[in-house]
Structure formats: structure tokens, C-alpha cells
C-alpha positions, 0 to 999 in steps of 0.5 A: 562068579562074575557079576551080572554086569560090569556097570555100577547099580548107581547108574542103572537108570531107565534110559528109554525115551518117554512118551513126551520125548518121543512125541517131541522128537517126531515133531522136530523131525517133521519140521514143526515150530514147537513153542517150548515152555520148558526152556530154562536156559537163559542163553537161548531166549534172546536176552540182551547181553551187555557188551564186553561181558566175557572180557574178564575171562581174558584178564592177566593171570588166567594163564597161571595155574596155582591150585587153590582148593576152596577158591581164590581169595579174590573170588571168595571175597566177591561172593562174600560181598554179594551175600552182604548185598543181601544183608548177610555178613559172611567172612570170605573164608567160609566160602567154598567155590565149585564149578556148579551147584550140582557139584556143591551138592555132590561135595556136601553129600560126600561130606555128610553121608555114607552109602545108605544114608538119606537126605530130605528134599521138598515135594514138589521139587526139582527132580535132579536130587535123585540123580545127584544122591544116587551117584553118591549111593545116598537115598532121597526121602521127600517131605511135603510142601502144603498149599492153601493159597500159598506154599508153606512147609508142613513142619509136622510132616517134615519131622515125621520124615526124619529117620535114623539114616537122615543126614540133611534137610534140603530147602530151596528158596524160592522153590523150583517150581513153586516159587515160594520163599522160606519165611522166618518162622519156617527157617526157625523151625528148620534150624530147631529140627536140624539141631535136634536131630543132628542134621545139616541144613542145605539151603539152595538160594540160586533164584533168590534175587528174582522176587515178584514182590516184597514180603517182610516175613521172607528170610533173606538167606539161611546163612547165619550162625544159628543152632544148626550147621548150614550150607547156602548154595548160589551161583552165576548160572541163575544169579547172573544168567551165566550158566556157560561160565561155570561158577557156584559156591557154598557158604558154611554157617552154624556152630563154630566147631562144626563149621570149622570141621566142615570147612576142613573136610570140604577143603580135602574134597575140593582139593581132590577135584580142583574143578574151578578154572582160574579165568572164571575165578579172576573174572568173578568180582567183575561179573558180580559187580555187573549183577544188576545189569545182567538181572535186569533183562531177566526180571523184565522177561519173567514179570512180563511173561507172568502178566501174560499168563495171569491174563490168560487164566483169569476169571472164567478160565478152568485153570488157576495160577498158583501164584509164584513169589519169585523164581523162573517158573509158574505152576497151573492147576488144571482140570483132571479130566485128562491125566497130566501126561495125556494133557501134555501129549495132546498139547504137543501133538495138536497145538505144538506147545510143550509144557511139563506135567506136574508129576515130573516134579512129584506133585502129590496129585493131579493135575498140574502143569509147570511152565518156564517164564523165560521164553521169548514173548513171541513164543510165550504169548501164543503158547499160552493162548493155545494152552488156554484154548485147549483147557476148555476142550 
């Protein structure tokens, strides 16, 4: 009997434009200037670009192709040096290069999971996990992040979420969109839980360099040889604001025997794809050395926009800012007098301001709005002003 469709169920998504996407398209067709507070692309927000930034992509040797599955030694050493800058001692041979953090996740899902297995991901959190997991025939189960003035792990709820098919726990530090960093006690609890249940720990640290303040309780990284096998993800897309050059990495730490086997298996996975280009690997040491030069304008933008937002939702405002510790986003709790979708639709329809509703990120209840802190001040300030005015209606 012929199958009902020739296409995989893994790609059976609802591809219809949602209400907000339709409204946005109507606005743009009408020529409206939409003040977009969902923009997360650092190359589209008028940040200062240093001169000659991409010249290293033309470095000698880039024309030669010599496949190296886990990455060129010089690039892996540069990544290890970047970990050292953050206080983490890591041998270059524990680093595997990928084209993106999405690809790093895909490699890890192949390494750790069989079809029907599960991974645990934070809620609220970035919605990409479901797509990445479904493409590997892997399930996603959320574990809650609690907020009592600051965000933290609910370790008991995380433990309850573990099932016989769970293979890994994902943590994002700082969180997207919460902006919360993992604390020392939380890291220890995660490692113990993962070791107890024979799970891998996956730590996404792409926003780690973008803190708004210091905190002694904050962990620099999960990358250490603790009791659990751990994988730490990073990349140039966020750390240097260079999504267009496509280079990311994962570092492998934990018990020696598990670590060695993981690296051997990952080499086979990476050898199957060979996706990282030679020019970007040759350029990586130079680009990482310019990290501070690249991050400076980003940090200035994030902090300036956060101050603008704080001023707009200060005392007397019906909204409250769930203060982020870092990252590129901010979360507002707003009155639940309208559904999130109705409020976001009204903002777009009547004020030309676009924000994300909280349900995009699986907030447990209404009503929340998520704003990117990346837009230009000439976009961000008037958009926040209009948003604040709309909240009192």
C-alpha cells in the first residue's frame, strides 16, 4: 500500500502564517514603518563594524581543502584560548568545530539519542529546540524555570521531568529570553542529577559574555570535568556578533572514559558532514582576538536600550521588567486584561510596534512580552514609548 504522503512526518509542521505574521505582512505591504523589537540579527542594527574585519577570510591557505573532521588545530586552539579567557582550562583536542550552534545540537542529538528518546529543555526558553529535536525524531520535554524576583532552576521539578527515555538536559546560560545565568549551586545540582540518571549535560553559553552586572554566585561555564558528561556550546554568531561567517563549537568535558568515547563518535559524525569551511577556520584566531573590539558596540547598545526600557516601565507603570542578568532580550510582565496575542496584535495594528508574545517562548501563564535589546536607539526608544502608552489603555 502506498503511504499517505511521500514526505517525512518529521517535517509535518503547520506552515500557515499565524495571525501576527499576516498582520506584519499587511503593514509592510502598506508601506508602514514597523518598529521591530523582535530583531535579533546584529548585522542589521547599524552597529559599528571595525575596518578590515573580514580580511582574514582571504588568508593564504584558504584555497586548499584538507578535510579535518573536528576542525583545524589552529582554530581549535583559538577556541580553547577563548575558554581560558573565561577561566576555563581546556585542551584544544576537546573542541569540535561546527558551522553553527544549531548544527552542534544536531550532532549531539545524533550522538546521544535514538528515535523516540527525549531531551529536557528549559521553560520558558527558545522555541528552536522542538524543530532541532523533531528533525532527529527526538522528543522534547520542558522543565520549569521559577521566578521569585530572579530566575532559578526548580531542581525538584527538573528531577520529576526525567523519564526512562531522557538522554540529556539542556541549560542555557544566560537564558534566552530570561537573561538568567546558571549559579554554582544549580550547576552542582545539574551535574549530580545528570550523573545519577546517566544523562548528558548540554550547556548553551552563546550569550555568556553579555552580562549587565557581576555576580559571584554565577558560574563562568559548565565546562569542567565533573561527575557528568558535559557539552558546552558557543560560537561567533553571538560572541562576536558575526552570524554571517558561520563558525561554532562544542567542548567536551566530564569523566575521562565517557569523554573519550564521545569525542571519537563525534569525529565520525563530523566527518560525515565536513561542513565548516577552511577560510573561517583560518580566520578564527584573528577574529577571536578582536572579540572585545566586536563586543564593545554590542554591549553599549544592549545596556543603553535596557536603561531606556527601565525608564519607560518605572514606578507607576502597569508593566514590570523581569530584570535580565545578561543576554540580548528583556521580558516584561504586563496586565492580563488582554491575551498576549491580542495585545501584540493591537500594538502592531495601532502603533506599528512589533514584539514577541510570551507564549512563543512557552511562558507558563499570561501575560508577558519579549523584546530584543538589539535595535537601534532610533527604533527602540519610540517603540518602547508607544508600548508604555498602549499598556495604560
